[in-house]
N, C-alpha and C positions, 0 to 999 in steps of 0.2 A: 869475798865480796860482801859488801853490806846491803843486804836486800832491803832493809828498812829505808835506807837512803835512796835506793833506787825507786822504791814504791812512792816515796815523797815527791818524786819527779813526775808522776803520773798526773794527767789532768791539768798541767799548767806548762809554762814556757820553758820548763827545765827538761822536758821530755827528751829533747835532742841529747842532752848530757847522758841521760839514762841509756839512750840507744847507743851512743858511742862506747859506754862503759860495758854494756851487755854484749855488743858486737865484738869488742876486743877480747872479752872472756871466751866467747864462742869460737873465734878464730884461733885462740891458743888451745883449744881442745876441750873446753868445758861445754858440754852438750846435756848437761843435766836439766831435769825437768824444770826446775826453778828458773833457769836461764831461758829455756826454750819458750815457755808460755809468757814470760815477761817480754822477750823479744817480739812475740806475735802481738801482744797488747800494744807495745810501744809503736810497732809498725802501723797497726790500725790507727792509733792516735795520730801518728805523722801523716797518714794518708788523709785524715780528716781536716788537717790545717794546711797541708801543702797545695802549691799551685797545681792546676789540673794536669799539667805535663808530668808531674812527678807521682801522682796518686797511685796510678796503676802499678808502678814499680814497688811502691811500699806495700801495696796489697798482696803482690805475688811473693815478695820476700817473707812477710809475715805468715802467709799460708804455709810456706815451706818450713817454718819453725814450728807452726802449730801441729802439722801433720807428722813432723819428726817427733814431736812430744806425744802425740797420740799412739804412734808405733811403739814408743817405749812404755807408755802406761795408758792404755785405752780407758782406764776408769778415772783418770784425772780431770776433774771438772774444768779447770782452766784451759787445759788444752783442747777439751771438747768444745768448750764455749767459743774460743778464740778460732777454731777450725770451723765452726758454724758461721760465726760473724764474717770472717775472711773469704769463706767459700761463697757466702751471699753477696759480698761486695764484689767478688770476682765475677760472679754470674750477671750482676747488674751491668757490667761493662761490655757483655758479649752481645752478639746478634741473637735474634729471636730463637733460632734453632738450638744454638749452643746453650742459650739461657734456659730453655725448657729441658734440655738434656741434663744439665748441671742441677736442675731443681730437685731431682730425686735424691742426690747425695745431700744437698743442702738441707732438705726436710728431715732425712734421717739424722744428720747431725744435730739439727735444732730439736728434734723430738728427745734425742738422748740427753741433751743438755738441760732441757726444761724438765725432764724426768728427775734430774739430779737437783735442779733448783728452781722450783716452779715459779718463784716470786722475782726472779731477775728481770728488771724492767727492760734491759737491752734485748733479752731473748723474747720477751712479750712483744716488743716493737717488731722484731724480726718475723715472729709468727704472724703479727698483723700484716706485715708487708707481704709474706707469702700468700696469705689468704686474699689480700687485695689484689696481687698479681694474678692469681687463679681466677678470682672473680672478673678481672678485666680482660681475660683472653677472648680474642675474636674466634669466630667460627673456624677460620683457616689455622690460627694458632692451636686450637683445640684438636684439629686434624694432625697437625704436627706432633702434638703431645701424645696422641695415640699411638705413635710409633715407639715411644719410649716408656709408656705406662700400660701395664695390663689393663687397669682401670684409671681412666683420667681423673685427676682429683677435681673435686667440685667444692667451692666455697662461695660465700656471699659477702657483699660489702658490709652487711650488718655484722658479720662474725668478725671481720677485720676491725671494725669500729670498737668492738669489746675488747680486743687486745690493745689498740691504740689508747683507749680510755684508761685501761688498767695501767699502762706505761705513763699516761699523763698525770695520773693521781699520784704516782711516785716522783716523776721528774716533769713537772708542769712548764718548765722553761726550755725544754729540748725542742728547738725550732724544727728539726727534721721530723720529729713525731708530730708536731702541730700540722705541718704540711701534709703529711700523708692521712692524718685524722680528717683534715678538711677535704682531701681528695675522695676519701672513702664516703664522707657524707654526700659529696657531689654524686658520687656512684649510686648512692642510696636515694637520690633525688631530694635530699634535705638541704637546700641552699642556705637556709638560715643558720643552721649549726655550723655549715662550712664557713660562712662569713664570720661567725663568732671566733672561731679558732684561727682564722687567717688574720683577723684584726689583732688578736693576741700576739701572734708572731710579728706583725708589721709594726705595731704601735707600743708594745710593752716589753720587747726584749731587744737587747743590743746584741748584735752579732759579734762573735769572738773569733772568727777566723774567715778566710776567703770563701770556704765551702759554706758557711753560714750566710755569708753575704749573697751567695748564689741562691740559697734556699729562700732568703727573704725576698729577693728579686722575683722568684717563681710565685711566691705568695702574692706579691703585688699585682703580678700579671693576672693571676687567676681572680683575685679579688675584683680587679677592674672590669672582668667579664661577667661577673655575677649580678 
């Protein structure tokens, strides 16, 4: 398999072709690390552009490949990274109790991946999301979290802003990061900065997928209330 050709399909409208080739190789018995982490990545990408009804299936499938890769080689950064990314995506879709329960596993994977590559902007965004989620926990959610953690994690909105800003410096046109950066500023009672980044998302960036259209719509709704 020509992995250079496969890699050229990531991040563009050829990703489905990459998925088909990788999946065919996997089904023929090629469960190599190179196939597994690429399958995990392409499933993540497809989940990010697919209609809502298909997103969860891609996340579940991608997580299967990432975890299989980690079992084969726990030190492979790509497998660890996509395990963290897809575990986080999977947790987002769960109810509060399950989301909190999965948070421990997600944070462990995230910490491991960041220790390998501290400047990866996707991982910085995810760490910001984790801190934002923890900072947003209600009293009841903290009580639920206490059943899964010896010490309930604590983070502030300001801490999440640091990670979102680090991501923004590398990838300033990532709509999802702008949305959460604005949400974190709202949590920190800084409406002016929240408006600033919401306006960047709404007025300066063209959405490239249905998911990004949804993010823009959420940005507009939040902006109208500030």
